[in-house]
C-alpha positions in Angstrom: 96.4 111.3 97.3 95.8 114.5 95.1 92.3 115.9 94.9 91.0 116.1 91.5 87.7 117.6 90.2 85.0 115.7 88.3 86.0 115.4 84.7 89.5 116.2 85.3 91.6 114.5 82.7 95.3 113.4 83.5 97.6 111.7 81.2 98.2 107.8 82.2 101.9 108.5 82.8 101.2 111.3 85.2 98.6 109.3 87.0 101.0 106.3 87.3 103.8 108.6 88.5 101.4 110.0 91.2 100.2 106.5 92.3 103.9 105.0 92.5 105.2 108.1 94.5 102.6 107.3 97.1 102.8 103.7 97.0 106.2 102.5 95.9 105.5 98.8 96.2 103.0 99.0 93.4 105.8 99.8 90.9 107.4 96.3 91.8 104.4 94.4 92.2 102.4 95.6 89.4 99.1 97.0 89.3 96.6 98.4 86.8 94.2 101.6 86.7 90.7 100.4 86.1 88.6 103.6 86.2 88.9 107.4 85.9 89.0 109.6 88.9 85.7 110.0 90.7 84.4 112.2 93.7 81.3 110.4 94.3 82.6 107.6 96.5 85.6 106.6 98.5 87.7 103.4 99.2 85.3 102.4 102.1 82.3 102.7 99.7 84.1 101.0 96.9 85.1 98.1 99.3 81.5 97.6 100.2 80.3 97.7 96.6 78.9 101.0 96.6 79.7 103.9 93.9 77.1 106.6 94.5 78.0 108.0 98.0 81.2 108.4 100.4 81.1 106.0 103.5 83.0 107.8 106.4 82.1 107.7 110.2 82.5 111.7 110.4 81.0 113.3 113.8 79.0 115.9 111.5 77.1 113.2 109.7 78.5 114.6 106.0 78.9 111.2 104.9 77.0 107.9 104.8 77.6 105.5 107.8 75.5 102.5 108.6 72.6 102.9 111.2 73.7 101.9 114.5 77.4 101.8 114.1 79.4 104.1 116.0 80.5 107.1 114.1 84.3 106.6 115.2 87.4 106.2 113.3 88.3 102.9 115.2 88.8 99.4 113.7 85.9 98.2 115.7 83.4 100.8 114.2 84.8 99.7 110.6 84.3 96.0 111.4 80.8 96.7 112.7 79.9 98.7 109.4 81.1 95.8 107.2 79.1 93.3 109.3 76.1 95.3 108.4 76.9 93.9 104.8 77.3 90.4 106.1 81.0 90.4 106.1 82.6 88.4 109.0 86.3 88.3 110.2 88.4 85.7 108.6 92.0 84.6 108.8 93.5 85.1 105.6 93.4 87.0 102.3 93.7 83.8 100.1 91.1 83.9 97.3 88.2 81.6 98.1 85.7 80.7 95.4 82.3 81.8 96.2 83.4 84.6 98.8 84.2 88.2 98.5 86.9 89.3 100.8 87.8 92.9 102.0 90.8 94.2 103.6 91.0 97.0 106.0 94.2 99.2 106.6 95.2 101.0 109.7 97.9 103.5 110.2 100.5 103.4 113.2 97.9 104.5 115.7 95.5 102.0 114.5 93.0 104.4 113.0 91.4 102.9 109.7 92.7 104.7 106.5 91.7 102.3 103.7 89.8 99.4 102.6 90.2 97.1 99.5 88.1 94.4 98.0 89.3 91.2 96.6 88.2 90.4 92.9 87.9 86.8 91.2 91.4 87.0 89.9 92.8 87.0 93.5 94.0 90.6 93.3 92.5 93.4 95.0 90.6 96.5 93.8 91.0 99.9 95.5 89.7 103.4 95.2 92.5 105.9 96.0 90.7 108.7 97.6 89.0 111.0 95.0 91.5 109.6 92.5 91.3 106.5 90.4 90.6 102.9 91.0 93.3 100.3 90.7 93.8 96.6 90.7 96.9 95.4 92.8 98.3 92.7 94.9 97.4 92.5 98.5 100.5 94.3 99.9 100.7 96.9 97.0 99.3 99.7 99.3 101.2 98.9 102.6 102.8 102.5 102.8 103.3 105.5 105.0 100.0 106.8 103.2 97.6 103.8 104.2 99.5 101.9 106.8 99.2 98.1 106.8 96.4 95.5 106.5 94.8 94.9 110.0 91.7 93.1 109.2 90.5 90.7 106.6 86.7 90.0 106.4 84.6 87.9 104.0 81.0 87.0 103.0 79.3 85.0 100.7 79.6 86.2 97.0 76.5 88.2 96.3 74.4 86.9 93.6 74.3 88.7 90.3 71.3 91.1 90.2 
């Protein structure tokens, strides 16, 4: 996904072209752009409900990662990171009233690449790197860029603040 500086304004037709080139299934399955490009947070943070910092288990400690969770790019570490937010493994991606679900994507080497969060419509919301947020069908991001969904987790829907 293209890196864009804060405040960069790109016409929606160009944004959609970039998205559809990276994720061809979205063109057929439908999606909507729900926010402008932001560099403050990434997909992992977005799935966790965080919009003020990047989450990533980098070895140099440049980004936030939950305390006590190994800073490794493994599915086990990502599961443990989301468990710190009360997510637990679940069997399917079907919408369940009263629960919030996330999907963790992995590449062909089982390395985590992306996370998405389910919204009340049953669709999923994703932050595309430093690019825009979108709502999309669950399989819309299956691609060579993000790989496939490996894990679904859920937690009780957080109470409104």
